[in-house]
N, C-alpha and C positions, 0 to 999 in steps of 0.2 A: 225262591231266590230273593235275596235282599235287594232292595232298591239301591241304586248308586247314590241316592240322596240320603240314605239312612244315617250314615256316619255324620255328615254335616248337620243334619237335622238334630241328631242326638247331641252334638256339641252345642248347637244353638239353644236347645232345650235346657241343657245343663247350665249354660251361661245365663239364660233368662231366670232360671231358678235361683242361681247364686245372687244375681242382681236383685231379684224380687225379695230374697231372704234378707239381703242387706238393707233394702229400702225400709223406710219407716212405715209402720202400720197406721195408715190415716184413713179418714172417711170424709165425706162431703161436709163442708162447713156452711151451715145456713147463713145466707147473706154474704158468702165468700166463695172462694174457688171450690170446684168439685173435682173429684178424682177422675182423671182421664178427660177432663173438659177440653173440647176442641173448639166449641162455638162460643159466641157471645152469650152472656146470661140474658134471660128474658127481662129481668130488671123489675124495679118497683116504682118507676116513674113513667109518665107518658112518653117522655123523650126516649128512655131506654127501650120501651116497647116498640116505638116507631123505628128506632135504629135496628132492632132485632128483625122486624118485619122487612124493612128496606134491604137489610143485608141478605136475607133469604131470597127476596124477590129478584134482586139484581144477580145473585149467584145462579139462580135457576135460569134467568133470562140469558146470562152469559154462557151457561152450559148448553142451552138449547142452540144458541147461535154457533158455538164452537162445534157441537156435534153435527149440525146442519151443514155448515160450510165445509168442514173437513170430510164429511161423508160424501158430499157432491164431488169434492176435489179428488179424493181417493178412488171413488167410483169411476170418474172420468179417466184418471190415469190408468187404472186397471183395465177398464173396458176398451180403451182405445190405444192399447200398447202396440208397439211395432211388431212384437213377436207373433201376434195373431193377424198380421196383415194390414193393419191400419197405417195410413200415411198422413203426415202432417198437412193440415189444411193451410192454404194461403189466403188470408182475408184481411180486410182493413177494418178500422174502427166502426162500431155501431153506436150511433147517437142515442138510440132508444135504450140499449143496454147500459151505456154510461150514465144516462139520466136516472135509470132505475137503481143502479148500484151506488149512486150518490144520494138520491132522495131517501131510500129505505134506511141506510145507516144514520142519516141526519134525523129522521123521525125517531129512530130507536134512541139516539143520544138525547134528544129533547124529552122523550118519555122517561128516560133515566134521570135527567137533570131536574125536571120539575119537582118530583117529591123530595129529591136530595136537597135542592135549594130551599124548599119550604121548611124542611127539618133543620137545616143549617141556620136559617134566619131565626127559627124558634129557639134554637140553642143559645143564640146570642142576645136574646131579649131579656135583659136583666132588670127591666123596669118594674115598678110596683111590687117590690119585694116586701115580705112581712118581716123578715129578719136578715140583717147583713152581718156577715162574719168575715173578718180579715184573717187569712191563713198565711203564716210566714214559715218558709222552709229554712231550717237550720241544719248544719252538719252535726248530728243526724237525728232530727226530731222535728215536731211541728208545734208552732205557736198559734193559739186561737184567741182572737180578740173580738168580742161581741160589740160591734160599734153602732148598731141601730136596731131598734125593736126591743121586745121583751128580753131582758137579760143584758141590756146595754151597760157597758162598763166592766163586765166580767172578762177575765183574761187568765190563761193558764198555758202551761207547756205539756205536750203529750209525748211520752217517751216509751219505747219498747219495754215491756215488763222485764225487770232485772232477772227473774227466774228463768225466762226464756233465753235471755242472752247467755246466762251461765250454762244453760243446757246446750246451747249451740257451741260454746267454747269447749265444753267437755266432749263434744262429738255427737250428742243427741242419740245415744244408742238405745235400741229397743223402741217401744211404743212412745209416741209423743202426743201432746194434747192436740185436739182437733184444730185449735186456733194457734198452732205453733208458729212463732215469729210474727203473729198478728195481734197478740194481746198487748194492750198499752195500759199505762197507769191512769191516764185521764182521757177517756173517749170524748169526742165531740158530740154533744147532745143537742138535738133539734126536735121541734114538734112536727107531727105528721100533718099532711095536707096543707102545709103552709109553704109559700115560696121563699126559699132560702137563697140569698145571693152570697156567693163566695168570691171574695177579693183576694187574689194571690200576689205574693211578693216573696223575696228571699233576702237573707242577710249576708250570704257568702257566695254561693255558686247557684247554677240553675237547678231547680228541683221541678217536680211536676206532681200536682195534686190530682189523684185519679181514684174514683170509686166506680167500678164497672156496673154495679147494680143500679147506680143512678144515671149511667150514661154520660159521665163527665170526666174530662181530663183537661187540665189547664196548667200550662207552664207557670212556674213561680220564678221570676227573673229579678236579680238584684237591681235596684234603681228603677224598676218598672212596676206598674200596677195593671194586672189583668183581671178579668172577672168571668164568672160562669154562674149557673144556678141549677137548682133542682127542687122538686116537690115530691116527697115520698108519699105514696098512697097508702102505706100501711106501716105499722110499727115493727121494730126488730133491730137486730144488730147487723151492720153492713161494713164490709172491709175493703180496703184498697192498699196501695203502696205507692211510694215515690216511683214515678216511671221515667225518670231522667237519671242517667248514670252520674251520680253526684259525689263520688268518692269511695273510699274503701269500706265505709259502713253503709253503703247504699242499700244493702239487703236488710238492714235493721232499722228501717224507717217506715213502719206500718201506719195505716190510717184506720181508725175504728170510729164509725159514726153510729150513734145510738139514737134511733127514732122512737119517740114516746108520744103519748097522747098529750093534748093541750094542758089538761089538768096536771099530769105528771111533770110536764115541762115547767109549769109555774112553780110546783113544789121543789123541783130541782134548782131553779133559779134562786128561790128563797134560801135553800140550804147552802148554795155556793156563796151567796152574799154574806151569810152568817160566818161561813168558814173564812172568807176573805177578810172580814172585819176582825175575826179572832187572830188571824195571821199577820195583821197589819202591825209591823214593828216600829217602834220609835227609833229613828236613826240616831238619836242622841243618847240612847241607852248605852251604858257602859257594861260590857259583858266580862265575866270571869273566864279564865282559860278552860276549865272543865266544861262549862255549859256551851261555850262557843265551839269547842272541839267536837262535842256530841252532835251539834247541828251541822258542823262542817263535814263530818263523816258521812252524813246522809246526803248532803249536797254533792259531795265528791262521788259517791257511789252512783248517784242518778245522772250526773253530767260529765264527769271527768274520767272515771275508771275505764270506760270503753276504749279510750285511746292510751292513757298513761298507765293503765293497769292498776289493780288494787294495791300492788306493792310499790307503786310510784316509779317503776323502772323504765317505763316507756316500751316501745317496740319498733324496730326498723327505723324509719325516719322520725318517729315520734320521740322527742327528747325526754329523758327521765326528769322527774321532779325531785327524786331523792338525790340530794347533793347539788341541785341546780343553783347557780350563783344568784339568779334573780329571786329565788325563793329564800335563800339564806340572807340576802341583803337586808340590812337594817333600815334602808329607805323603802318603806312600804309602798310608796307611790309607784315604784317601778313595776311591781307585780300587779298592783291594782290597775294600772294602765293596760297591761297585757290582757288582763281579764275583761276589761271594759271594751277594748278596741281590737283584740286579737293581734296576731303578728305573722310574719312569713307569708304574706299575700293570702291570708285566709287558711293556711295550713293549721294554724291555731285559731279557731273561730272566736269571734267576740261573744261575750256573755253579758252584754249590757241589759238583756231582758231579765236577768236575775235581780232580785232585790238587793239593796245596799247591805242588808244583814246577811243574806246568803253569800254574797261575794266576800264579805269580811270573814264569814265563817269558813269558807273553803280556803281562803288565803291563810287563815290562822291554822287550819288543819294541816295544810301542806308544810307550813313552817315548823310544825311540831310532831310530824309523823316520820316513821321509818328512822333514818339516821339524822333527820333534821330536828334536833332537839334544841331549837333556838330560844324557847321560852317567850317568843314575841307574840303579841296579840294585836290583830288588826281590828279596829273598831268600825262600826257602820258609818260613823261620822266622817272618817277618813275617806271612805268610798264616795259618800255624798259630795264631799269637797272636790273630788277628782272628776266627777261627771261633768261633761261639757268642755273639759280642758283639752 
């Protein structure tokens, strides 16, 4: 005879198979999330390891207390129930019992608080850092500025890899990369076994810089500076995401930290300095339309297409650039000011972190793409003149 549960079970199995078949075939990402991960990662820093141990210790302690207290309670209720002849006792307070059930929880709370407080103090000790990096949250990417230590002066923007964004927009059918929606164009590179101080802030709304393998999570708040730190004990690639709901592109704001040896880090710094020097543009250079359009197309794809779309039509509350009055206007300063300062209370973010040439390039690109065939060219010198106004 079939069980009464056979039909519901069959339906559940079918539903699970359907969902499982529709789900993406993924596997554990080294340094990132694991399939069916429920617990904290063990981590690659001493802080993360202590968090993991403390989490388990307190969970076990709380479980033991829960089982002990409720076992006694349920046993007492069951053993002394009225149906077997027990009568309610009439008694007054017991000083001994009250002292015991006050002292024991107090001791337990102290035993829990001591290691937790010690760990919390250690997490906040950002002194004597070997390297200090300012992390700025933007809608929706991260800016990294190396402000102290080896690599001082380096700065770049880290954005979700465009191929992953395109994959997401298309529905990401079938197998996806193991680092799906975590791959970036410019990872944050740091040396192993050195104390890295992270200073967080934001340019628009509240973001949160978090890398679980390091045991760090720090809010990035506009107008405020917060800090945290980590020291990775081994090399590798480690991943995180913005952990504050920061807008419609919140899911496309990954963090990739690449930990390398000291020698590899020195070589990376040298390479980045050479690249920065090569990219240093003369703001007084006069560009032709074809060359600035080519550069503007790259800048637009990396920074603007996510909201305004590749065709410039916008989406929902995002206004289109194709046919926009500010784009078509012969007064270039209007569009430059929007790019430098943003508008609509941050709905259009400020892009002052881009170079004068990049801003001029993307403005020129929008003025001459789609149906906007204005023939106008915005030169870097115009952007430079508008900064600070």
